[in-house]
Steps between C-alpha positions, in 0.01 A plus 500: 500500500437224243863384524480496880178296493655249261819458705317458829247261346783287358686502831196382697348278233162677482319711243561869450137555596564342839801724554288801405232402753761481776656835409161668494382341823210314338346180645508155344864416578613254765720630781786270393491630143474857623809457718687334214425794269615753761820305563566486126465878482761534773740250346473659155567844643162658431338734748177382655187704435457768765209325670707181544823650634393481861520121493829331559636297215563129524867592474766421759837671497802270538795724583851351472841667538656323200480198273874420471494299822308182402317493835276790397375351171434183701285691750327679211411170335346353817319815610381584149363150448319500834346841427380386158327201659298747705405706196745777586744644246859559620672818387877451516690807619879469490722780621780623277813688596449866427151426369159424647517476880290294739314817602432581133349157452279546805364825355433324169324210671283737701398673179399162359272433800677172578342250736824444689880492488759231579856618562798263491845624597403866512601810692287382793797280594739796536471714812665806342301495174197725428170343605240771431353307207403216734310745714313620192383145441394464863314831493304382195425164670665309215569135598876440517718197574879507542729208414799459733602699807383860530577784734260542790191719516391477136188315604480253209489118518830340404607160368865423577759229479656453845839672468621374837430136412665550159823620659485228763476232230791647304713563810454151645575348161833684479598429861420130448757510220761639737484867404593733787555826312161572346415829333174656384421699186186701577299787358514861624494572872137620498376189315270309736559143370876561520464635854316183599762280338780682681325475837454126449867453404619690806277287724629178343861609543437592863331165562819337376707701746648736244430846364425589139762765417373817336753457219339165415185685393509670159214708359408542139230594256315195372694419183763256381758779483412611853537146626839469335629820662365410845630142487844622391522696825399194702751274326777748579403458867542122485142368503452147363120499488272775365123529556333734253164680516410411138607263225646777276713612797616139539592475132700819547677336795591199284646737239695685771655174619605409148652844438718441806610161370286305747285196423136469605439291707850364569634831633180687584135395536214724386131485595235702319143592583178457296575192283397697196498361145811329363694492827537125444664577164780727621860381536511375763126453563410740779417390853223734605204550732172465312212739553160324473391726214185308409361495854597861570357632174169323546474617860558859388217473246268342759564789738440753225184326379359496852552875528346564158201295608452722802639267766713639779863387485736572788827676419716211609788310344464142381837324521580216261769238556793496251689189393874447465590356158852353508683494169859538388611839635560379858748245632724423797698796625856511364776394736731780601 
């Protein structure tokens, strides 16, 4: 007990006596200090006293699918910073292959009496994935916000980058450079953002009086290796421009071109999606569609904070406008 008091007191910057008063439910402590002590207990991994467990912690779960794709650490930085400004403590939950699942993290967060949860790039975006853990959150009335397109009927507010506009920007950029055989590297078939991107590409092709062939659409898991394999298939079918659903997929496409003896962008142009860290440092620097991470992250926290504060928030989707960033991986279509 003495060690716990000392650690919590040091974490909060108060005396051990103050911590003791909070733990024993005694008066004489401000509400702000009381909340800080309870949050410190949660962060340090100590159980709250029985009489205090009914209160939700000032903790917010931030659930991400991975950290290898730089877009997710970027979202974590923005969302975590915005939560801290509100006096909320983010708890980063990153899924691992063969390890802790998204559902496992939800159970853990519920045990910790979290104030809310923000998901970015989770199973909510896949129609065929399990979704029971989201229902558990809804049944407990835990505030939740989703970042980027979700399946229907989950009932949570959502902050998304406009996938249709993103594809339109990339598609029009490539067609303006003379590309007629454009291919797409997308995520799995049940992935909602990829479905939206494909629908937008088909509409753009139709508007131009052509049809997007099925064999110009390659699906992949979201990794550099997956992008390389998918792009290799597209290059074998003669595409000269490739639009990818993430920057790692686009880097895989660049590698695929090189493995086939092609030069990017002289022989094939590649467009990524996200504009995550260091994409201006690749060789060549990657043309990509930038997600407005700062604006989206702050909007997600505002929606969550409103729910935590007891305000009613409609389960609608806020769409944010992306921005095409032209660099060195796109050029005029090669002459045949």
